[in-house]
NULUMKE-379195 format. One line per 5 residues: their letters; for each residue x, y, z of N, C-alpha, C. Coordinates in nm, 4 decimals, m for minus. Example, Ala and Ser with C-alpha at 12.3 -4.5 7.8 and 13.67 -1.06 7.14 Angstrom:
2
AS	1.3190 m0.5690 0.7800 1.2300 m0.4500 0.7800 1.3200 m0.3300 0.7800  1.2850 m0.2250 0.7080 1.3670 m0.1060 0.7140 1.2900 0.0030 0.7870
END
This chain:
204
MKKLY	5.5103 m5.3010 m0.2660 5.4686 m5.4852 m0.2948 5.3087 m5.4864 m0.2206  5.2565 m5.3942 m0.1256 5.1133 m5.4779 m0.1507 5.0686 m5.4452 m0.2816  5.0978 m5.3638 m0.3322 5.0200 m5.3145 m0.5058 5.0740 m5.3831 m0.5577  5.1711 m5.4665 m0.5748 5.2211 m5.5697 m0.6488 5.1546 m5.6817 m0.6330  5.1364 m5.7468 m0.5205 5.0578 m5.8657 m0.4881 4.8792 m5.8669 m0.5288
FIFFV	4.8759 m5.7336 m0.5018 4.6960 m5.7278 m0.5320 4.6678 m5.7026 m0.6747  4.7815 m5.6407 m0.8102 4.7975 m5.6505 m0.9470 4.7769 m5.7998 m0.9689  4.9188 m5.9177 m0.8692 4.8983 m6.0215 m0.9130 4.7967 m6.1296 m0.8959  4.6711 m6.1267 m0.7839 4.5909 m6.1466 m0.7357 4.5168 m6.1432 m0.8293  4.4312 m6.0095 m0.8723 4.3374 m5.9420 m1.0380 4.3893 m6.0363 m1.1282
FSVFS	4.4832 m5.9934 m1.1238 4.5306 m6.0395 m1.2814 4.5090 m6.2205 m1.3010  4.5213 m6.3322 m1.2044 4.4791 m6.4883 m1.1379 4.3815 m6.4723 m1.1360  4.2634 m6.4237 m1.1293 4.1444 m6.3911 m1.1274 4.0359 m6.3837 m1.2080  4.1506 m6.3144 m1.2932 4.0966 m6.2907 m1.4696 4.1255 m6.3928 m1.5664  4.2172 m6.4450 m1.5298 4.2768 m6.5614 m1.5863 4.2078 m6.6641 m1.5618
VSEAF	4.1627 m6.7279 m1.4418 4.0311 m6.8410 m1.4060 3.9579 m6.8147 m1.4384  3.8713 m6.6763 m1.4403 3.7288 m6.6485 m1.4831 3.7532 m6.7029 m1.6515  3.9113 m6.6422 m1.7220 3.8386 m6.6765 m1.8537 3.8763 m6.7705 m1.8658  3.9076 m6.8867 m1.8307 3.9420 m7.0339 m1.8271 3.7820 m7.0890 m1.8368  3.7172 m7.0029 m1.7058 3.5769 m7.0809 m1.6676 3.4914 m7.0301 m1.7913
AQNIL	3.5064 m6.9681 m1.8559 3.4320 m6.8470 m1.9773 3.4591 m6.9593 m2.1023  3.5164 m7.0490 m2.0880 3.5630 m7.0792 m2.2335 3.4743 m7.2270 m2.2091  3.3756 m7.2436 m2.3385 3.3372 m7.3697 m2.3477 3.4255 m7.5184 m2.2919  3.3768 m7.5743 m2.2197 3.4751 m7.7166 m2.2848 3.4594 m7.7913 m2.3956  3.3341 m7.7921 m2.4357 3.2971 m7.8373 m2.5536 3.2529 m7.7403 m2.6607
EFCEA	3.3149 m7.7689 m2.7755 3.3114 m7.7004 m2.9106 3.2882 m7.7757 m3.0341  3.2153 m7.7544 m3.1143 3.1916 m7.8341 m3.2116 3.3060 m7.7868 m3.2927  3.3411 m7.8640 m3.3954 3.4639 m7.7944 m3.4738 3.4932 m7.8532 m3.6055  3.6021 m7.8567 m3.6903 3.5631 m7.9155 m3.8206 3.6617 m8.0349 m3.7707  3.7239 m8.1690 m3.8597 3.7747 m8.2585 m3.8796 3.9160 m8.2088 m3.8127
DGTII	3.9268 m8.1098 m3.9248 4.0822 m8.1264 m3.8445 4.1165 m8.0327 m3.7099  3.9449 m8.0785 m3.6106 4.0100 m7.9665 m3.4820 3.9577 m7.8015 m3.5356  3.9699 m7.7462 m3.5960 3.9518 m7.6253 m3.6419 3.7640 m7.6171 m3.6101  3.8034 m7.5257 m3.4586 3.6912 m7.4699 m3.4007 3.5893 m7.3911 m3.4781  3.4561 m7.4577 m3.4771 3.3504 m7.3632 m3.5364 3.2645 m7.2962 m3.4171
PTGTS	3.2484 m7.1548 m3.4320 3.2406 m7.0529 m3.3476 3.0785 m7.0683 m3.3369  3.0766 m7.0602 m3.1607 2.9223 m7.1214 m3.1466 2.7734 m7.0091 m3.2077  2.6966 m7.0767 m3.2366 2.6131 m6.9758 m3.3430 2.5935 m6.9929 m3.4290  2.6986 m7.0456 m3.4865 2.7239 m7.0473 m3.6215 2.6061 m7.1102 m3.7290  2.5490 m7.1083 m3.8347 2.4379 m7.1618 m3.9085 2.5104 m7.2130 m4.0473
LTLTD	2.5305 m7.3055 m4.0648 2.6071 m7.3926 m4.1636 2.4864 m7.4029 m4.2904  2.4917 m7.4163 m4.4084 2.3841 m7.4430 m4.5122 2.4853 m7.5899 m4.5756  2.4158 m7.6975 m4.5841 2.4592 m7.8338 m4.6474 2.4312 m7.9243 m4.7619  2.4922 m7.9484 m4.8293 2.3878 m7.9656 m4.9717 2.4539 m8.0686 m5.0018  2.6034 m8.1195 m5.0018 2.6644 m8.2314 m5.0460 2.6220 m8.3387 m5.0630
VDEDI	2.5327 m8.4314 m5.1128 2.4696 m8.5659 m5.1526 2.5742 m8.6665 m5.1613  2.5540 m8.7739 m5.0582 2.6156 m8.9038 m5.0966 2.5639 m9.0465 m5.0347  2.5996 m9.1577 m5.0849 2.5268 m9.2421 m5.0902 2.5392 m9.3141 m4.9665  2.4614 m9.3634 m4.8326 2.5078 m9.4664 m4.7241 2.5463 m9.5877 m4.7881  2.5511 m9.6937 m4.6961 2.6546 m9.8448 m4.7409 2.5201 m9.9135 m4.8157
FGDKI	2.3786 m9.8231 m4.8200 2.2603 m9.9153 m4.8232 2.2332 m9.8776 m4.9838  2.2949 m9.7020 m5.0533 2.2980 m9.6732 m5.1727 2.1567 m9.5320 m5.1347  2.1215 m9.5115 m5.0272 2.0257 m9.4378 m5.0100 2.1041 m9.2866 m5.0148  2.0097 m9.1713 m5.0230 2.1076 m9.0560 m5.0826 2.1009 m8.9960 m4.9326  2.2150 m8.9289 m4.8701 2.1779 m8.8376 m4.7460 2.3120 m8.7256 m4.7786
INSGV	2.2864 m8.7014 m4.6696 2.3516 m8.5370 m4.6841 2.3884 m8.5609 m4.5732  2.5357 m8.5903 m4.5502 2.6162 m8.5487 m4.3634 2.6452 m8.3886 m4.3627  2.6795 m8.3971 m4.2073 2.6724 m8.2796 m4.1722 2.8294 m8.2634 m4.1847  2.9127 m8.3289 m4.1306 3.0997 m8.3522 m4.1545 3.1079 m8.2028 m4.0589  3.0187 m8.2492 m3.9171 3.0388 m8.1943 m3.8022 3.1274 m8.2435 m3.7074
YVKTT	3.1695 m8.1933 m3.6034 3.2306 m8.2373 m3.5187 3.2347 m8.1922 m3.3781  3.2701 m8.2442 m3.3351 3.2752 m8.2036 m3.1531 3.4101 m8.2925 m3.1182  3.5183 m8.1400 m2.9822 3.6312 m8.1638 m2.9655 3.5660 m8.0949 m2.7992  3.7312 m8.1618 m2.7395 3.7427 m8.0961 m2.5864 3.8253 m8.0006 m2.6082  3.7864 m7.8670 m2.5067 3.9035 m7.7899 m2.4998 4.0032 m7.8124 m2.4062
SGYDE	3.9446 m7.8557 m2.3091 4.0287 m7.9520 m2.1526 4.1444 m8.0125 m2.2082  4.1442 m8.0809 m2.3425 4.2485 m8.1848 m2.3393 4.2011 m8.3243 m2.2717  4.1110 m8.3152 m2.1749 4.0629 m8.4403 m2.1073 3.9954 m8.4700 m2.1825  3.8832 m8.6478 m2.1172 3.7676 m8.7063 m2.1701 3.6109 m8.6030 m2.0834  3.5395 m8.5640 m2.1565 3.4596 m8.5098 m2.1081 3.3499 m8.5805 m2.0974
NCRMT	3.2003 m8.5347 m2.0443 3.1124 m8.6402 m2.0299 3.0362 m8.4992 m2.0897  2.9272 m8.5209 m2.1775 2.8224 m8.4231 m2.2389 2.7062 m8.4709 m2.2623  2.5934 m8.3355 m2.2965 2.4738 m8.3734 m2.2792 2.4410 m8.3489 m2.4736  2.3431 m8.2994 m2.5455 2.2920 m8.2913 m2.6289 2.1969 m8.2939 m2.6842  2.1059 m8.1880 m2.7784 1.9904 m8.1696 m2.7337 1.9420 m8.1021 m2.8957
AEVTE	1.8284 m8.2074 m2.9933 1.7704 m8.1425 m3.1147 1.6692 m8.0438 m3.1190  1.6968 m7.9095 m3.1687 1.5544 m7.8435 m3.2327 1.5285 m7.8004 m3.3377  1.4841 m7.9160 m3.4400 1.4281 m7.9114 m3.5416 1.3201 m7.8144 m3.5921  1.3095 m7.7209 m3.6695 1.2158 m7.6419 m3.6797 1.2206 m7.6319 m3.8109  1.2651 m7.7768 m3.8703 1.1942 m7.7233 m4.0321 1.2149 m7.9044 m4.0760
MEGGA	1.1638 m8.0027 m4.1433 1.1742 m8.0542 m4.2024 1.0319 m8.0745 m4.3156  1.1365 m8.0896 m4.4699 1.0667 m8.1016 m4.5566 1.0692 m8.1999 m4.6654  1.0099 m8.2695 m4.7749 1.0278 m8.3146 m4.8540 1.0140 m8.4678 m4.8369  0.9609 m8.5147 m4.6830 0.9502 m8.6885 m4.6658 1.0641 m8.6903 m4.5583  1.1573 m8.6126 m4.5423 1.3450 m8.6588 m4.5266 1.3001 m8.6921 m4.3824
SLQCC	1.4245 m8.7202 m4.3143 1.4305 m8.7658 m4.1980 1.5444 m8.7434 m4.1569  1.5933 m8.6777 m4.0197 1.7070 m8.6855 m3.9866 1.7557 m8.7534 m3.8982  1.9125 m8.8138 m3.8710 1.9338 m8.9233 m3.8466 2.1004 m8.8561 m3.7335  2.0837 m8.8790 m3.6170 2.1990 m8.8379 m3.5389 2.2084 m8.9783 m3.4601  2.3404 m9.0143 m3.4642 2.4446 m9.1129 m3.3741 2.5040 m9.0615 m3.2592
FPDQC	2.5442 m8.9103 m3.2161 2.5951 m8.8634 m3.1589 2.5157 m8.8200 m3.0144  2.5543 m8.8288 m2.8839 2.7021 m8.8784 m2.8233 2.6993 m9.0088 m2.8324  2.5855 m9.1217 m2.7904 2.6225 m9.2212 m2.7997 2.5369 m9.3113 m2.8719  2.3852 m9.3228 m2.9148 2.3104 m9.4177 m2.9898 2.2488 m9.3679 m3.0743  2.1762 m9.4219 m3.2104 2.1577 m9.3552 m3.3375 1.9997 m9.3110 m3.2676
KMFPA	1.9701 m9.1972 m3.3182 1.8245 m9.1775 m3.2873 1.7800 m9.0877 m3.4235  1.6098 m9.1157 m3.4905 1.5851 m9.0611 m3.5702 1.5039 m8.9731 m3.5344  1.4827 m8.8291 m3.6447 1.4205 m8.6954 m3.5562 1.3005 m8.6844 m3.6907  1.2098 m8.7265 m3.7297 1.1217 m8.7064 m3.7848 1.0463 m8.5967 m3.9044  1.0231 m8.4968 m3.7304 0.9516 m8.3934 m3.7899 1.0139 m8.3401 m3.6773
VGTYD	0.9240 m8.1283 m3.7038 0.9466 m8.0594 m3.6532 0.9478 m8.1324 m3.5094  1.0707 m8.0670 m3.4330 1.0375 m8.0397 m3.2800 1.1491 m8.0988 m3.1950  1.1649 m8.0679 m3.0886 1.2648 m8.0977 m2.9719 1.3395 m8.1987 m2.9120  1.4259 m8.2402 m2.9340 1.4716 m8.3956 m2.9290 1.6253 m8.4081 m2.8272  1.5848 m8.5477 m2.7407 1.7341 m8.5242 m2.6391 1.8115 m8.6160 m2.7363
CGTGT	1.9193 m8.5954 m2.7734 2.0080 m8.6757 m2.8280 2.0760 m8.7053 m2.7083  2.0642 m8.7042 m2.5846 2.1181 m8.8346 m2.4975 2.2822 m8.7469 m2.4565  2.3238 m8.8593 m2.4110 2.4531 m8.8529 m2.3203 2.6179 m8.9077 m2.3665  2.6911 m8.8988 m2.3345 2.8285 m8.9421 m2.3964 2.9315 m8.9000 m2.3659  3.0632 m8.9765 m2.3571 3.1917 m8.9524 m2.3226 3.2948 m8.8765 m2.4887
VKGEK	3.3344 m8.7825 m2.4394 3.4101 m8.6930 m2.5757 3.5534 m8.7213 m2.5397  3.6358 m8.8014 m2.5949 3.7914 m8.8108 m2.5646 3.8553 m8.7442 m2.6275  3.9549 m8.6722 m2.5005 4.0483 m8.5859 m2.4719 4.1636 m8.5718 m2.6255  4.1905 m8.6543 m2.6672 4.2985 m8.6826 m2.7723 4.2554 m8.6672 m2.8959  4.1288 m8.6726 m2.9279 4.0903 m8.6293 m3.0769 3.9143 m8.5874 m3.0666
VADLM	3.9106 m8.5949 m3.1808 3.7659 m8.5522 m3.2413 3.7038 m8.6161 m3.2504  3.5129 m8.5911 m3.1969 3.4192 m8.7026 m3.1839 3.3675 m8.6799 m3.3735  3.3312 m8.7805 m3.4666 3.2068 m8.7055 m3.5565 3.0973 m8.6597 m3.4558  2.9664 m8.5700 m3.5324 2.8286 m8.5620 m3.4785 2.7650 m8.6469 m3.5467  2.8206 m8.7607 m3.7049 2.7477 m8.8497 m3.6916 2.5847 m8.8286 m3.7392
TELMI	2.6018 m8.7285 m3.7952 2.4451 m8.6760 m3.8567 2.4338 m8.6492 m4.0169  2.3338 m8.7156 m4.0441 2.2822 m8.6932 m4.1880 2.1283 m8.6393 m4.2140  2.1094 m8.6382 m4.3051 1.9852 m8.5974 m4.3731 1.9451 m8.7021 m4.4314  1.8394 m8.8277 m4.4364 1.8090 m8.9059 m4.4633 1.7176 m8.8817 m4.5918  1.7395 m8.8986 m4.7374 1.6723 m8.7877 m4.8185 1.5750 m8.9286 m4.8343
GEAES	1.5805 m9.0060 m4.8938 1.4782 m9.1290 m4.9262 1.4637 m9.0863 m5.1259  1.3327 m9.1070 m5.1462 1.2976 m9.0821 m5.2863 1.2867 m8.9718 m5.3323  1.2775 m8.8733 m5.2448 1.1780 m8.7672 m5.2237 1.3140 m8.6660 m5.3596  1.2472 m8.5876 m5.4536 1.2974 m8.4715 m5.5248 1.4145 m8.3615 m5.4781  1.3550 m8.3186 m5.3831 1.3835 m8.1986 m5.3019 1.3202 m8.2077 m5.1550
ASCTV	1.4392 m8.1479 m5.0966 1.4036 m8.2178 m4.9055 1.4858 m8.1022 m4.8736  1.4264 m8.0610 m4.7130 1.5106 m7.9506 m4.6263 1.4843 m7.9728 m4.5200  1.5719 m7.9669 m4.4263 1.5791 m7.9553 m4.2891 1.6486 m7.8589 m4.2275  1.6045 m7.8327 m4.1158 1.6466 m7.7009 m4.0081 1.6818 m7.7780 m3.8749  1.8228 m7.7474 m3.8570 1.8147 m7.8204 m3.6963 1.8934 m7.7390 m3.6149
KFTLT	1.8383 m7.7066 m3.4594 1.9675 m7.6095 m3.3864 2.0237 m7.7576 m3.3250  2.1761 m7.7775 m3.2727 2.2332 m7.8447 m3.1718 2.2877 m7.7225 m3.0247  2.2348 m7.8026 m2.9282 2.2614 m7.7444 m2.8471 2.3835 m7.8403 m2.7353  2.5026 m7.8037 m2.7136 2.6083 m7.9058 m2.6513 2.6355 m7.8362 m2.5123  2.6133 m7.9272 m2.4103 2.6832 m7.8420 m2.3016 2.7330 m7.9803 m2.1803
DEFDQ	2.8891 m7.9562 m2.1315 2.9318 m8.0642 m2.0251 2.8382 m8.0873 m1.8789  2.8712 m8.1709 m1.8291 2.8364 m8.2562 m1.7401 2.8080 m8.1417 m1.6180  2.8676 m8.0321 m1.6199 2.8788 m7.9135 m1.5153 2.7601 m7.8414 m1.5386  2.7140 m7.8198 m1.6747 2.6505 m7.6857 m1.7686 2.7186 m7.5489 m1.7226  2.8662 m7.6198 m1.7668 2.9689 m7.4286 m1.7139 2.9835 m7.3598 m1.8496
GSSTI	2.8766 m7.3950 m1.9645 2.8441 m7.2936 m2.0725 2.7770 m7.3807 m2.2164  2.7710 m7.3639 m2.2713 2.6939 m7.4123 m2.3897 2.7523 m7.3913 m2.5480  2.7764 m7.4536 m2.6168 2.7909 m7.5039 m2.7998 2.6899 m7.5029 m2.8587  2.6258 m7.3753 m2.9443 2.5469 m7.4161 m3.0185 2.5714 m7.3963 m3.1754  2.5086 m7.4850 m3.2398 2.5188 m7.4970 m3.4001 2.3806 m7.5166 m3.5459
TLHFV	2.3611 m7.4225 m3.6082 2.2252 m7.4558 m3.6927 2.2524 m7.4950 m3.8220  2.1915 m7.6235 m3.8864 2.2350 m7.7064 m3.9898 2.1468 m7.6805 m4.0543  2.0971 m7.6637 m4.1801 2.0341 m7.5711 m4.2492 2.0902 m7.6757 m4.3662  2.0082 m7.8555 m4.3993 2.0506 m7.9037 m4.5049 1.9292 m7.8869 m4.5926  2.0078 m7.8636 m4.7583 1.9008 m7.9092 m4.8488 1.9218 m7.9677 m4.9836
YGQSG	1.8723 m8.0359 m5.0296 1.8227 m8.1002 m5.1702 1.7871 m8.0611 m5.2515  1.8792 m8.0653 m5.3523 1.8202 m7.9969 m5.4881 1.8503 m7.8492 m5.5130  1.9468 m7.8216 m5.4433 2.0348 m7.6989 m5.5180 2.1446 m7.6986 m5.4975  2.2113 m7.5945 m5.5501 2.3626 m7.5988 m5.5389 2.3714 m7.5001 m5.3951  2.4950 m7.5418 m5.3304 2.5009 m7.4663 m5.1978 2.5317 m7.2960 m5.2146
IDAAN	2.5606 m7.2567 m5.3011 2.5633 m7.1127 m5.3413 2.3817 m7.0776 m5.3703  2.3028 m7.1705 m5.4773 2.1651 m7.1199 m5.5076 2.0941 m7.1352 m5.3093  2.1733 m7.2226 m5.2308 2.0788 m7.2438 m5.0957 2.1242 m7.1553 m5.0066  2.2610 m7.0466 m5.0304 2.2770 m6.9533 m4.9501 2.2298 m6.8268 m4.9691  2.2134 m6.8004 m5.1563 2.1493 m6.6737 m5.2010 1.9495 m6.7063 m5.1076
NANSQ	1.9419 m6.8234 m5.1037 1.7898 m6.8234 m5.1258 1.7392 m6.8015 m4.9856  1.8161 m6.8773 m4.8593 1.8737 m6.8407 m4.7284 1.8412 m6.7531 m4.6841  1.9092 m6.6511 m4.7351 1.9462 m6.5325 m4.7219 1.9661 m6.4246 m4.7991  1.8767 m6.4003 m4.8165 1.8227 m6.2743 m4.9808 1.9385 m6.2157 m4.9373  2.0149 m6.1333 m5.0061 2.1296 m6.0306 m5.0241 2.0933 m5.9426 m4.9980
QPGQS	2.1402 m5.8625 m4.9455 2.1035 m5.7093 m4.8807 2.1382 m5.5768 m4.9180  2.0958 m5.4322 m4.9552 2.1990 m5.3462 m5.0389 2.3296 m5.3462 m4.9734  2.4226 m5.3415 m5.0732 2.5440 m5.3221 m5.0406 2.6813 m5.4891 m4.9801  2.5523 m5.5679 m4.9414 2.6202 m5.7169 m4.9879 2.6944 m5.7563 m5.0582  2.7940 m5.7695 m5.0590 2.8392 m5.8751 m5.2277 2.8057 m6.0192 m5.2139
NSIFT	2.8467 m6.1056 m5.2813 2.8208 m6.2076 m5.3773 2.9577 m6.2797 m5.3134  3.0840 m6.2036 m5.2968 3.1891 m6.2670 m5.2781 3.1705 m6.3691 m5.1684  3.3508 m6.4857 m5.1766 3.3511 m6.5773 m5.0911 3.4384 m6.5407 m4.9837  3.4313 m6.5552 m4.8937 3.5124 m6.5488 m4.8011 3.5703 m6.6330 m4.7273  3.6881 m6.6906 m4.6299 3.6909 m6.7875 m4.5195 3.6604 m6.7329 m4.4239
LSGQK	3.6364 m6.8298 m4.2808 3.5528 m6.7365 m4.1953 3.6907 m6.6770 m4.1514  3.8068 m6.6400 m4.1761 3.8775 m6.5221 m4.1130 3.8687 m6.3754 m4.2121  3.7910 m6.3881 m4.2676 3.7716 m6.2507 m4.3845 3.8480 m6.2589 m4.4660  3.9556 m6.3411 m4.5340 3.9890 m6.3641 m4.6571 3.8682 m6.4173 m4.7619  3.9268 m6.3145 m4.8711 3.8580 m6.3250 m4.9528 3.9123 m6.4558 m5.0818
VSAPV	3.8258 m6.5555 m5.1489 3.8816 m6.6627 m5.1757 3.7764 m6.6567 m5.3705  3.8914 m6.6972 m5.4380 3.8372 m6.7004 m5.5789 3.8344 m6.7995 m5.5594  3.8814 m6.9189 m5.5683 3.9211 m7.0586 m5.5874 3.8638 m7.1246 m5.4868  3.7338 m7.1518 m5.4248 3.7056 m7.1929 m5.2944 3.7159 m7.3831 m5.2986  3.7553 m7.4459 m5.1750 3.7836 m7.6006 m5.1989 3.6753 m7.6423 m5.1414
KGQIY	3.5899 m7.7759 m5.2394 3.4963 m7.8375 m5.1977 3.5118 m7.9204 m5.0431  3.3916 m7.9063 m4.9549 3.4132 m7.9359 m4.8534 3.4301 m7.8548 m4.7033  3.4774 m7.7028 m4.7882 3.5494 m7.5810 m4.6955 3.4153 m7.4973 m4.6147  3.4315 m7.4412 m4.5355 3.3286 m7.4014 m4.4546 3.3680 m7.2409 m4.5048  3.2597 m7.1272 m4.6082 3.2858 m6.9941 m4.6311 3.2252 m6.9259 m4.6005
IISGR	3.2002 m6.8057 m4.6196 3.1261 m6.6879 m4.5346 3.0450 m6.6553 m4.7342  2.9544 m6.6584 m4.7603 2.9224 m6.6324 m4.8714 2.7072 m6.5396 m4.8268  2.7286 m6.4281 m4.9083 2.6422 m6.3117 m4.9000 2.5671 m6.2836 m4.7024  2.6582 m6.2949 m4.6262 2.7022 m6.3274 m4.5310 2.6397 m6.4405 m4.4507  2.5952 m6.5500 m4.5037 2.6107 m6.6719 m4.4226 2.6885 m6.7550 m4.4443
KVRY	2.7593 m6.8664 m4.3479 2.8377 m6.9446 m4.3335 2.8019 m7.0698 m4.4428  2.8673 m7.0978 m4.4862 2.8434 m7.2208 m4.5854 2.9156 m7.3583 m4.6141  2.8804 m7.4553 m4.6214 2.9768 m7.5684 m4.6443 3.0058 m7.6100 m4.7735  3.0972 m7.5551 m4.8576 3.0513 m7.5014 m5.0201 3.0554 m7.6756 m5.0722
END
């Protein structure tokens, strides 16, 4: 009987440890599908804002894994900014502009437990013929129990596949085939979805 209690105790401790090991806040897609921490995305889909200016939207969201409202903090590390573009981020609370390479504090806010929150981040292209920006976001909860990261590589003036191939040259034995995040080969990719091309995650 003592052995049975000991096994139950060990299992309980392991389960609790696993629960705390999971990040309370995660980057995700609009449907709530979690984007694994450490993911790098290449973004090339150009849109227009309400003023008719060209932008590239991140299309990334944030969700809680606890199911409850969670307070958060986010920082942005911009490692590349070319072509006179500027990055705007309105998450988690106020809109801020990141015009140059550097590390920025995005501030603090609350993510509601019952829905995903838009990262509201976009590259402001302006009149540039070509532009690019690379930024790494780090998201933490108020207790610093874990952090989620995502790197966004905005590229204007190239197709998504060209951008991925230029950012990550194909190595010997590597394939240009397109795969889902779960590893399934895709012959007809859907616009707006995330795929793996030449070993790099790309929003098609």
